[in-house]
C-alpha positions in Angstrom: -72.6 -71.4 23.1 -72.4 -67.8 24.1 -74.7 -65.5 22.1 -72.9 -62.9 20.1 -74.4 -59.4 20.1 -75.7 -57.1 17.4 -72.9 -54.7 18.1 -70.4 -57.5 17.4 -72.3 -58.2 14.1 -72.0 -54.5 13.1 -68.3 -54.5 14.0 -67.7 -57.6 11.8 -69.7 -56.1 9.0 -67.4 -53.1 9.0 -64.2 -55.0 9.5 -64.6 -57.6 6.8 -67.0 -56.2 4.3 -66.5 -52.4 4.8 -70.2 -51.5 5.2 -71.3 -49.1 7.9 -74.8 -50.5 8.2 -77.0 -53.5 7.2 -79.5 -53.4 4.3 -83.2 -53.6 4.9 -84.1 -56.9 6.6 -80.5 -58.0 7.1 -80.3 -56.9 10.7 -83.6 -58.5 11.6 -82.5 -61.8 10.0 -79.1 -61.8 11.8 -80.7 -61.0 15.1 -83.1 -63.9 14.7 -80.2 -66.3 13.9 -78.2 -65.0 17.0 -81.3 -65.5 19.1 -81.6 -69.1 18.0 -84.8 -68.8 16.0 -85.4 -70.9 12.9 -85.2 -68.2 10.3 -86.5 -68.0 6.7 -85.1 -65.1 4.6 -87.1 -64.0 1.5 -85.0 -61.3 -0.2 -85.1 -60.5 -3.9 -82.1 -61.0 -6.1 -79.4 -58.6 -4.9 -81.0 -58.2 -1.5 -77.9 -59.4 0.4 -79.0 -62.8 1.5 -75.5 -64.3 2.0 -74.5 -61.8 4.7 -77.4 -63.1 6.8 -75.4 -66.3 7.5 -71.9 -65.1 6.7 -71.9 -62.5 9.5 -73.2 -64.9 12.2 -70.7 -67.5 10.8 -67.8 -65.1 11.6 -69.1 -64.5 15.1 -69.8 -68.1 16.2 -66.9 -70.0 17.7 -67.6 -73.1 15.6 -68.5 -74.0 12.1 -71.2 -72.7 9.7 -72.3 -75.3 7.2 -73.8 -73.8 4.0 -75.8 -76.3 1.9 -75.7 -74.9 -1.7 -76.7 -76.5 -5.0 -74.4 -74.5 -7.3 -70.8 -75.5 -7.7 -69.8 -72.3 -9.4 -71.4 -70.2 -6.7 -69.7 -72.2 -4.0 -66.3 -71.6 -5.5 -67.0 -67.9 -6.0 -68.2 -67.3 -2.5 -65.4 -69.3 -0.9 -62.8 -67.3 -3.0 -64.4 -64.0 -1.9 -64.5 -65.0 1.8 -60.9 -66.1 1.8 -59.8 -62.8 0.2 -61.6 -61.1 3.1 -59.6 -63.2 5.6 -62.5 -65.5 6.5 -61.2 -69.1 6.2 -63.7 -71.1 4.2 -63.8 -74.1 1.9 -66.3 -76.3 -0.1 -67.1 -79.9 -0.7 -68.8 -81.1 -3.9 -68.4 -83.8 -6.6 -65.5 -82.0 -8.3 -63.2 -82.7 -5.4 -61.2 -85.9 -5.2 -61.9 -88.2 -2.2 -58.5 -87.6 -0.6 -59.0 -83.8 -0.8 -62.5 -84.1 0.8 -61.0 -86.1 3.6 -58.3 -83.5 4.2 -60.8 -80.6 4.2 -63.0 -82.4 6.7 -59.9 -83.0 8.9 -59.1 -79.3 8.7 -62.8 -78.4 9.6 -62.6 -80.7 12.6 -59.5 -78.9 13.7 -61.2 -75.5 13.5 -59.4 -74.2 10.4 -62.6 -72.9 8.8 -65.4 -70.6 9.7 -67.7 -71.7 6.9 -67.9 -74.9 4.8 -70.1 -75.0 1.7 -71.4 -78.5 0.7 -73.6 -79.8 -2.1 -76.8 -81.5 -0.7 -75.9 -84.9 -2.3 -72.6 -85.0 -0.3 -74.5 -85.1 3.0 -75.4 -88.8 2.5 -71.8 -90.0 1.8 -70.1 -92.3 4.3 -67.2 -89.9 4.7 -69.5 -86.9 5.6 -71.6 -89.1 7.9 -68.5 -90.3 9.7 -67.0 -86.8 10.2 -70.2 -84.8 10.9 -70.5 -85.8 14.6 -66.9 -84.6 15.1 -67.5 -81.1 13.7 -68.4 -78.2 16.0 -71.4 -77.0 14.0 -73.1 -73.9 15.2 -75.2 -72.9 12.2 -76.7 -74.6 9.2 -77.6 -72.4 6.3 -79.8 -73.8 3.5 -79.1 -71.5 0.5 -81.4 -71.5 -2.6 -84.0 -73.1 -0.3 -86.7 -73.1 -3.0 -84.9 -76.2 -4.3 -86.6 -78.1 -1.5 -90.0 -77.8 -3.1 -91.3 -79.5 -6.2 -93.0 -76.2 -6.8 -89.6 -74.5 -6.7 -88.1 -73.7 -10.1 -84.9 -75.7 -9.4 -86.2 -78.7 -7.5 -83.5 -81.0 -6.2 -84.7 -84.2 -4.5 -81.6 -84.2 -2.2 -82.8 -80.9 -0.7 -85.8 -82.6 0.8 -83.5 -84.8 3.0 -81.3 -82.1 4.4 -83.1 -82.0 7.8 -83.0 -85.8 7.9 -79.3 -85.9 7.1 -78.7 -83.6 10.2 -81.1 -85.6 12.4 -78.4 -86.4 15.0 -77.1 -82.8 15.2 -77.1 -80.9 18.5 -80.6 -79.4 19.1 -79.0 -76.1 19.9 -77.6 -75.7 16.3 -79.2 -72.7 14.6 -81.0 -73.0 11.2 -81.5 -70.4 8.4 -83.0 -70.9 5.0 -82.7 -68.4 2.2 -84.3 -67.8 -1.2 -85.1 -65.0 -3.6 -88.1 -66.8 -5.3 -90.6 -68.4 -3.0 -94.3 -68.6 -4.0 -96.8 -69.3 -1.1 -96.8 -73.0 -2.1 -93.0 -73.1 -1.9 -92.8 -71.3 1.4 -95.3 -73.6 3.0 -93.5 -76.7 1.7 -90.0 -75.7 2.6 -91.0 -74.7 6.2 -92.7 -78.1 6.6 -89.8 -80.1 5.1 -87.2 -78.3 7.2 -89.3 -78.7 10.3 -89.1 -75.1 11.3 -91.1 -74.5 14.4 -92.4 -70.9 15.0 -90.0 -69.6 12.4 -89.0 -66.0 12.1 -89.8 -65.0 8.5 -87.9 -62.0 7.2 -88.9 -60.5 3.9 -88.1 -57.2 2.2 -90.9 -57.7 -0.3 -90.7 -58.2 -4.1 -91.3 -54.6 -5.0 -88.4 -53.0 -6.9 -89.5 -49.4 -7.5 -86.5 -48.5 -9.7 -87.1 -51.4 -12.1 -89.3 -50.5 -15.2 -90.5 -53.9 -16.3 -91.0 -54.0 -20.1 -92.2 -56.6 -22.6 -92.0 -56.1 -26.3 -94.0 -58.4 -28.7 -92.5 -58.6 -32.1 -92.2 -60.8 -35.2 -88.8 -59.2 -35.8 -87.0 -60.2 -32.6 -83.4 -59.6 -33.9 -84.3 -56.2 -35.2 -85.9 -55.2 -31.9 -82.9 -56.7 -30.0 -80.6 -54.5 -32.0 -82.7 -51.4 -31.2 -82.9 -52.2 -27.5 -79.2 -52.8 -27.2 -78.4 -49.6 -28.9 -80.8 -47.6 -26.8 -80.0 -49.3 -23.5 -76.2 -49.3 -23.8 -76.3 -45.5 -23.8 -77.3 -45.8 -20.2 -74.5 -48.2 -19.1 -73.7 -51.8 -18.7 -76.1 -54.7 -19.1 -76.7 -58.4 -19.8 -78.4 -60.2 -22.7 -79.7 -63.6 -21.8 -79.9 -66.1 -24.7 -80.7 -69.8 -24.7 -77.7 -71.3 -26.5 -73.9 -71.0 -26.5 -73.9 -70.3 -30.3 -76.3 -67.4 -29.8 -74.1 -65.9 -27.1 -71.0 -66.1 -29.3 -72.8 -64.6 -32.3 -74.3 -61.7 -30.3 -71.0 -60.9 -28.7 -69.4 -60.7 -32.2 -72.2 -58.6 -33.6 -72.3 -56.0 -30.9 -68.5 -55.8 -30.6 -68.3 -55.2 -34.3 -70.9 -52.4 -34.0 -68.9 -50.6 -31.4 -70.4 -52.0 -28.2 -67.7 -54.2 -26.6 -69.4 -57.5 -25.7 -68.1 -60.8 -24.3 -69.9 -64.2 -24.4 -70.3 -66.3 -21.3 -71.5 -69.9 -21.1 -70.7 -73.3 -19.6 -68.7 -74.4 -22.6 -65.9 -71.9 -21.6 -63.1 -72.8 -19.3 -63.3 -71.5 -15.7 -60.4 -69.2 -16.4 -62.2 -67.6 -19.3 -65.5 -67.3 -17.5 -63.7 -65.7 -14.5 -62.0 -63.2 -16.9 -65.4 -62.2 -18.4 -66.9 -61.8 -14.9 -64.1 -59.6 -13.7 -63.9 -57.6 -16.9 -67.7 -56.8 -16.8 -67.6 -56.0 -13.0 -64.6 -53.6 -13.4 -66.1 -51.9 -16.4 -63.6 -53.1 -19.0 -66.5 -53.8 -21.3 -70.2 -52.9 -20.8 -72.1 -55.9 -22.2 -72.3 -59.7 -21.6 -74.2 -62.1 -23.9 -74.8 -65.1 -21.7 -76.8 -68.3 -21.1 -78.4 -68.5 -17.7 -75.0 -69.6 -16.3 -74.1 -66.0 -15.7 -75.0 -63.9 -12.8 -75.3 -66.2 -9.7 -73.5 -64.4 -6.9 -72.3 -61.6 -9.1 -73.1 -58.2 -7.8 -72.7 -55.3 -10.1 -74.7 -52.4 -8.7 -74.8 -50.3 -11.9 -76.2 -52.9 -14.3 -78.7 -50.7 -16.1 -80.5 -53.3 -18.2 -81.2 -57.0 -18.6 -82.6 -58.2 -21.9 -84.1 -61.6 -22.3 -83.8 -62.6 -25.9 -86.0 -65.6 -25.2 -88.8 -66.2 -22.7 -87.6 -68.2 -19.6 -89.4 -71.3 -18.4 -90.7 -69.7 -15.2 -91.4 -66.4 -13.5 -89.0 -67.4 -10.7 -86.1 -67.7 -13.1 -87.1 -64.5 -14.9 -87.4 -62.5 -11.7 -84.1 -63.7 -10.5 -82.2 -63.0 -13.7 -84.0 -59.7 -14.5 -83.5 -58.6 -10.9 -79.7 -58.3 -11.5 -80.5 -54.9 -13.0 -80.5 -51.7 -10.8 -79.1 -53.0 -7.6 -77.9 -49.5 -6.8 -81.5 -48.3 -6.7 -81.3 -46.2 -9.9 -83.8 -46.6 -12.7 -83.0 -49.7 -14.8 -84.8 -51.8 -17.4 -85.6 -55.6 -17.5 -86.8 -56.2 -21.0 -88.4 -59.4 -22.3 -88.7 -59.9 -26.1 -91.5 -62.1 -27.1 -92.3 -63.7 -30.5 -95.6 -65.5 -31.3 -95.1 -69.2 -30.7 -92.3 -68.8 -28.0 -94.4 -70.4 -25.3 -95.3 -73.4 -27.6 -91.6 -73.9 -28.3 -90.8 -74.0 -24.6 -93.7 -76.3 -24.0 -92.3 -78.7 -26.6 -88.9 -78.6 -24.9 -90.4 -79.5 -21.5 -92.1 -82.5 -23.0 -88.9 -83.6 -24.7 -87.1 -83.3 -21.4 -89.0 -86.3 -20.1 -88.0 -89.3 -22.4 -89.8 -92.5 -21.9 -88.6 -95.5 -19.8 -87.1 -97.4 -22.8 -84.8 -94.4 -23.6 -83.8 -94.0 -20.0 -82.9 -97.7 -19.7 -80.8 -97.6 -22.9 -78.9 -94.5 -21.8 -78.3 -96.0 -18.3 -76.9 -99.2 -19.8 -74.7 -97.4 -22.3 -73.4 -95.2 -19.5 -72.5 -98.2 -17.4 -70.8 -99.9 -20.3 -68.8 -96.7 -21.1 -67.6 -96.8 -17.5 -66.9 -100.6 -17.7 -69.2 -101.1 -14.8 -70.5 -104.6 -14.4 -73.9 -105.6 -13.1 -73.8 -105.6 -9.3 -70.6 -103.4 -9.2 -70.5 -100.1 -7.5 -69.0 -96.9 -9.0 -66.2 -95.8 -6.7 -65.7 -92.2 -7.8 -66.9 -89.6 -10.4 -65.4 -90.1 -13.9 -65.3 -87.9 -17.0 -67.7 -89.3 -19.6 -68.1 -87.9 -23.2 -71.8 -87.7 -24.1 -70.9 -88.3 -27.7 -69.4 -91.7 -26.9 -72.6 -92.8 -25.2 -74.6 -91.5 -28.2 -72.5 -93.5 -30.6 -73.0 -96.7 -28.6 -76.8 -96.5 -28.9 -77.1 -94.5 -32.1 -78.9 -91.7 -30.4 -78.5 -87.9 -30.7 -76.2 -86.4 -28.1 -78.9 -83.9 -27.1 -81.3 -86.8 -26.3 -78.6 -88.5 -24.3 -78.0 -85.4 -22.3 -81.7 -85.0 -21.6 -82.0 -88.6 -20.4 -78.9 -88.1 -18.1 -80.6 -85.0 -16.6 -83.7 -87.0 -15.8 -81.6 -89.8 -14.3 -79.9 -87.2 -12.1 -83.3 -85.9 -10.9 -84.1 -89.5 -10.0 -80.8 -89.6 -8.1 -79.7 -92.6 -10.1 -76.6 -90.7 -11.2 -75.0 -87.4 -10.2 -73.3 -85.3 -12.8 -71.3 -82.1 -12.9 -69.6 -80.1 -15.6 -65.8 -80.5 -15.8 -64.1 -77.6 -14.1 -61.7 -77.3 -17.0 -62.1 -78.7 -20.6 -59.5 -81.4 -21.4 -57.9 -82.7 -24.5 -56.9 -86.4 -24.7 -54.4 -87.8 -27.2 -53.4 -91.4 -28.0 -50.6 -91.8 -30.5 -51.3 -95.0 -32.4 -47.9 -95.4 -34.0 -44.5 -96.4 -32.5 -42.0 -93.8 -31.2 -39.6 -94.6 -34.1 -42.3 -94.1 -36.7 -43.4 -90.8 -35.1 -39.9 -89.5 -34.9 -39.2 -90.4 -38.5 -42.5 -88.7 -39.6 -41.5 -85.5 -37.7 -38.0 -85.5 -39.4 -39.3 -86.0 -42.9 -42.5 -84.0 -43.1 -42.7 -80.2 -43.9 -40.6 -78.3 -41.3 -43.4 -76.3 -39.9 -45.7 -79.3 -39.5 -42.9 -81.4 -38.0 -42.0 -78.7 -35.5 -45.6 -78.4 -34.3 -46.0 -82.2 -34.0 -42.8 -82.5 -32.1 -44.0 -79.8 -29.6 -47.3 -81.6 -29.3 -45.7 -84.9 -28.5 -43.4 -83.3 -25.9 -46.5 -82.0 -24.1 -48.2 -85.4 -23.8 -45.0 -87.5 -23.4 -44.3 -91.2 -24.0 -47.4 -92.3 -21.9 -49.6 -91.1 -24.8 -48.3 -93.9 -27.0 -49.7 -96.5 -24.6 -53.2 -95.0 -24.0 -55.1 -91.8 -23.9 -53.4 -89.1 -21.9 -55.2 -85.9 -21.0 -54.2 -82.2 -20.5 -56.2 -79.2 -19.6 -57.1 -77.3 -22.7 -56.1 -73.9 -21.5 -52.6 -75.1 -20.5 -52.1 -76.9 -23.9 -53.2 -73.9 -25.9 -50.8 -71.6 -23.9 -47.9 -74.0 -24.6 -48.7 -74.4 -28.3 -49.5 -70.7 -28.8 -52.7 -71.4 -30.9 -56.4 -71.1 -30.5 -58.9 -73.9 -29.7 -60.2 -74.0 -33.2 -56.7 -74.3 -34.7 -55.8 -77.2 -32.4 -59.0 -79.0 -33.4 -58.1 -78.7 -37.1 -54.5 -79.9 -36.5 -55.6 -82.9 -34.5 -58.2 -83.8 -37.1 -55.5 -83.6 -39.8 -53.1 -85.8 -37.8 -55.9 -88.3 -37.1 -57.7 -88.7 -40.4 -55.1 -87.9 -43.0 -51.8 -88.9 -41.3 -53.4 -91.6 -39.1 -50.9 -90.8 -36.3 -53.2 -90.4 -33.4 -56.7 -90.6 -31.9 -58.0 -87.7 -29.9 -60.9 -86.8 -27.6 -62.2 -83.4 -26.5 -63.8 -83.4 -23.1 -65.2 -79.8 -23.3 -68.7 -81.3 -23.4 -67.9 -84.2 -21.1 -69.5 -84.6 -17.7 -68.1 -85.8 -14.4 -70.6 -88.7 -13.7 -71.1 -90.8 -10.6 -73.5 -93.7 -10.5 -75.0 -93.6 -7.0 -76.0 -97.2 -6.6 -74.6 -100.6 -7.8 -75.4 -101.3 -11.4 -78.8 -103.0 -11.7 -79.6 -105.7 -14.3 -82.7 -103.7 -15.2 -83.1 -100.1 -14.5 -85.7 -99.5 -11.8 -87.5 -96.1 -11.6 -90.4 -94.5 -9.7 -92.6 -93.5 -12.7 -94.6 -91.0 -10.6 -91.4 -89.3 -9.3 -90.0 -89.3 -12.8 -92.8 -87.7 -14.7 -95.2 -85.8 -12.4 -92.8 -82.8 -12.2 -93.4 -82.2 -15.9 -96.9 -81.0 -15.1 -95.5 -78.5 -12.5 -93.1 -77.1 -15.1 -95.9 -76.8 -17.7 -98.0 -74.8 -15.1 -95.0 -72.5 -14.4 -94.6 -71.9 -18.1 -98.3 -71.0 -18.3 -97.8 -68.3 -15.6 -94.7 -67.0 -17.5 -96.8 -66.7 -20.6 -99.6 -64.9 -18.7 -97.0 -62.4 -17.5 -95.8 -61.8 -21.0 -99.4 -61.2 -22.3 -101.0 -59.4 -19.3 -102.6 -56.0 -20.0 -102.3 -55.1 -16.3 -99.3 -53.8 -14.3 -96.4 -56.2 -14.7 -94.9 -55.6 -11.3 -98.3 -56.1 -9.7 -98.5 -59.5 -11.5 -95.1 -60.5 -10.2 -95.8 -59.5 -6.6 -99.1 -61.3 -6.5 -97.5 -64.4 -8.0 -95.0 -64.4 -5.1 -97.8 -64.1 -2.6 -98.0 -60.4 -1.8 -101.5 -59.0 -1.1 -101.3 -55.7 -3.0 -103.3 -53.6 -5.4 -100.9 -50.8 -6.0 -99.7 -50.5 -9.6 -96.0 -49.6 -10.2 -96.6 -46.8 -12.6 -93.4 -47.6 -14.4 -93.9 -50.7 -16.5 -94.9 -50.6 -20.2 -98.6 -51.3 -19.4 -98.8 -48.6 -16.8 -97.2 -46.1 -19.1 -99.7 -47.0 -21.9 -102.6 -46.4 -19.5 -101.1 -43.2 -18.4 -100.9 -42.0 -22.0 -104.5 -42.8 -22.4 -105.7 -40.8 -19.4 -107.7 -37.8 -20.5 -107.8 -34.7 -18.3 -110.7 -32.3 -18.6 -111.3 -28.9 -17.0 -113.7 -30.4 -14.5 -110.8 -32.4 -13.1 -108.9 -29.2 -12.5 -111.9 -27.7 -10.7 -112.1 -30.7 -8.4 -108.5 -30.3 -7.3 -108.9 -26.6 -6.8 -111.9 -27.2 -4.5 -110.0 -29.7 -2.4 -107.0 -27.4 -2.0 -109.0 -24.3 -1.3 -108.9 -24.6 2.5 -105.6 -26.5 3.0 -102.7 -28.3 1.4 -103.0 -32.1 0.8 -100.8 -35.0 0.0 -101.3 -37.2 -3.1 -102.6 -40.0 -0.8 -105.2 -37.7 0.7 -106.2 -36.4 -2.8 -106.5 -40.0 -4.0 -108.8 -40.9 -1.1 -111.1 -37.9 -1.7 -111.2 -38.0 -5.5 -111.3 -41.8 -5.9 -109.1 -41.4 -9.0 -106.4 -43.9 -10.1 -102.9 -43.1 -9.1 -102.0 -42.5 -12.8 -104.9 -40.0 -13.4 -104.1 -38.1 -10.2 -100.4 -37.8 -11.1 -101.2 -36.6 -14.6 -103.7 -34.0 -13.4 -101.3 -32.7 -10.7 -98.4 -32.6 -13.2 -100.5 -30.4 -15.6 -101.6 -28.1 -12.7 -98.0 -27.7 -11.5 -96.8 -27.0 -15.0 -99.5 -24.4 -15.5 -98.7 -22.8 -12.2 -102.1 -23.5 -10.6 -100.7 -25.5 -7.7 -97.2 -25.9 -6.2 -95.5 -28.7 -4.4 -93.8 -28.2 -1.1 -91.1 -30.8 -1.9 -91.2 -32.3 1.6 -91.1 -36.0 2.3 -94.9 -36.0 2.4 -95.0 -34.2 -1.0 -98.0 -32.0 -0.2 -99.7 -29.7 -2.8 -101.3 -26.3 -2.3 -102.9 -23.6 -4.5 -100.5 -21.1 -5.8 -101.1 -17.6 -4.3 -101.7 -15.1 -7.0 
């Protein structure tokens, strides 16, 4: 494989992405990949990690395989690359088997430069059969912190990535990328990936333009209103909230108060979410109220603030989400609102996320029964399953069922994904003749609507459930989702014409192994991660309550050996306000500047003062005309000549 040059990389950067030069660290990472070094990229959120494999992917003759855990991010990146003229595709659990087969044939024939794949797909028979036929030049492991149990999004399948590529040509290049790697995570992922003498490229976790802020309050809604009013005057922003309901309510509240705001969460259709993303990016409205579903792969340079209405579970998640502010380098504000008891609520939720074995077994059996899967039978393909149906089978709350399914997924007993588009299913339980007679003899408006509904679903809906995408159905009927729900409920309970199902909250579920008579789990694997999550929450709580520099706390958490305070966070500002300057301090500076001008660094070394005190003293002396600054890059100070 002929090695592409850095000049070719710069040409590709300009041709496809329109940039004249690489950001800090990107060139170093790309050169390492081109040289064939195992490369680990540690860039903060918004640091431009994806270009570190996309640019080499364009230059190599063969295929770049990108292992990614996020279905939505795969789709977004593939869409963006194809718009740029870079042929790309993805493979994950939402794609039918025949389509996966076709995409792999296309990849074998050289039709793609990049192919994104979920880690769980690497162990499928189809991928294993096709992989040796693919001309793979580069393997990129995105969101590489998922490899480690100490990573905040641990995925067991990530630990087998190197193993799944064991037969790959030894000349294939490897790159791993993450925004949130603590020292434990970095050590673990390098070991698991088998990187020998790796090139580690980091741009550091310091974000000088971000003013990290935490507000403790008993009146969280009141403070949120004040913060939004204040911050929205600066530009666009994001409010992160824990539930879909909160997002909807906040969007209505701020839109009604004159700040156009849209909700964003996983319960919305792909089309609606895409519309919100694009509207926020192009400035159609300034504010998004979202769950943590929003932001991955979305780059809006002029986002001025990110407000967390509720404390996240980990500093990794917080740093990643809050770091979406200020990507253009201008002053921006990540704000965390904290109420007494927040950490205890989160701790309780972590504990509830680990249901005991009896619950796991009941949910597993109910899921298999819902899928009509007999003991010893294998599940051929992912199927849509309504969580409510499972809950009714075993008389359990839907939220508890969802929690159990999540744990079964972590144990790799099942794989689940959100439906790409909510669907509505209808089964007319009366004969065609009865239905037509009802349409003809009921009120005209009601009959007209029912006739139109029946025409959408057709005669097949009288034999069994027939499903249509919600967005298509609403467009045909010219009504809202809520209006459709009310109408179907009326036809079902009052008129008894039909049964209906709403798959907005359904999951695409695939049971990975043949159904067992009695669920077998590794109890250590199932429950020890709980302790890791509790420890991460403790660090998050420490950050919220620290009296020291907040950025310093973050940088040390991520392994940087530093003592320099940021000077911009709420704690640094409080200390600055408490610094007292006396006449003796002014005399000290005069004495040091008597013979020659000096920089702030030099003055700090000679005075032994804190950065905050020195800046305050110098600001006073400049304001009073005692000293002047030369405004050079070194920022030297000298005595003013009288």
